[in-house]
C-alpha positions in Angstrom: 11.7 2.4 -6.9 9.6 4.5 -4.5 8.8 2.7 -1.2 5.1 1.7 -0.6 3.7 4.2 1.9 1.1 1.7 3.0 3.9 -0.5 4.5 5.2 2.4 6.6 5.4 1.4 10.3 3.8 4.6 11.5 0.9 4.3 9.1 0.3 0.7 10.2 0.4 1.7 13.9 -2.1 4.6 13.3 -4.3 2.4 11.2 -4.4 -0.3 13.9 -5.3 2.3 16.5 -8.1 3.7 14.3 -9.5 0.2 13.8 -9.4 -0.4 17.6 -11.3 2.9 18.1 -13.9 2.0 15.4 -14.4 -1.5 17.0 -14.6 -0.1 20.5 -17.3 2.5 19.4 -19.1 -0.1 17.2 -18.9 2.3 14.2 -20.9 1.3 11.1 -19.7 1.4 7.5 -19.4 5.0 6.3 -20.5 4.0 2.8 -23.6 1.7 3.3 -24.2 2.6 7.0 -24.7 -1.1 7.9 -22.9 -2.6 11.0 -19.4 -4.0 10.6 -18.6 -7.4 12.1 -15.1 -6.6 13.5 -14.4 -10.3 14.1 -14.1 -10.9 10.4 -10.7 -10.7 8.7 -9.7 -10.1 5.2 -10.4 -11.3 2.5 -14.0 -11.5 3.7 -16.1 -8.9 1.9 -17.8 -7.7 5.2 -14.5 -7.3 7.0 -13.4 -3.9 8.3 -11.3 -1.8 5.9 -9.9 1.7 6.2 -11.6 4.0 3.7 -10.0 7.3 2.7 -12.8 9.9 2.2 -10.5 11.8 -0.2 -8.7 9.1 -2.2 -5.0 8.9 -1.7 -4.4 8.7 -5.4 -5.7 12.2 -5.9 -4.9 13.5 -2.4 -1.7 11.8 -1.2 -1.0 14.5 1.4 -4.2 13.2 3.3 -3.1 9.6 3.5 -2.0 9.9 7.2 -4.6 12.4 8.2 -7.0 10.6 10.5 -9.8 13.1 9.8 -9.8 11.7 6.2 -10.3 8.1 7.5 -13.6 6.3 7.7 -14.6 2.7 8.6 -16.0 0.6 5.8 -16.7 -2.9 4.7 -14.0 -4.2 2.3 -16.6 -4.7 -0.5 -18.0 -1.2 0.0 -14.5 0.4 -0.1 -13.7 -1.5 -3.3 -17.0 -0.6 -4.9 -16.4 3.1 -4.0 -13.2 3.0 -6.0 -11.4 6.3 -6.5 -14.4 8.5 -6.2 -15.0 10.8 -3.2 -18.6 10.5 -1.7 -20.9 13.4 -2.2 -20.0 16.8 -3.6 -17.0 18.6 -2.4 -17.0 22.3 -2.5 -13.8 24.2 -2.7 -13.6 26.8 0.1 -13.8 30.4 -1.2 -11.1 31.6 1.2 
């Protein structure tokens, strides 16, 4: 059985640092653009959740890449599902 990458210690540490940075900078949800109440915890729908701009199911190599991470509400992230936002254009180079 393959280990769950989301339980990896390094991933959890980087995720916690990213959440701290989002809270410190009062970043809004990257999907609905509304403020996030960082005092809320899961399973609340308006709690902060890490959103991968490029889904890890289709881009597993981007799971630990912070440039692929966005803040979101838990409900927004779940409604987004496995679809990247907007159109992605493949570079010509």
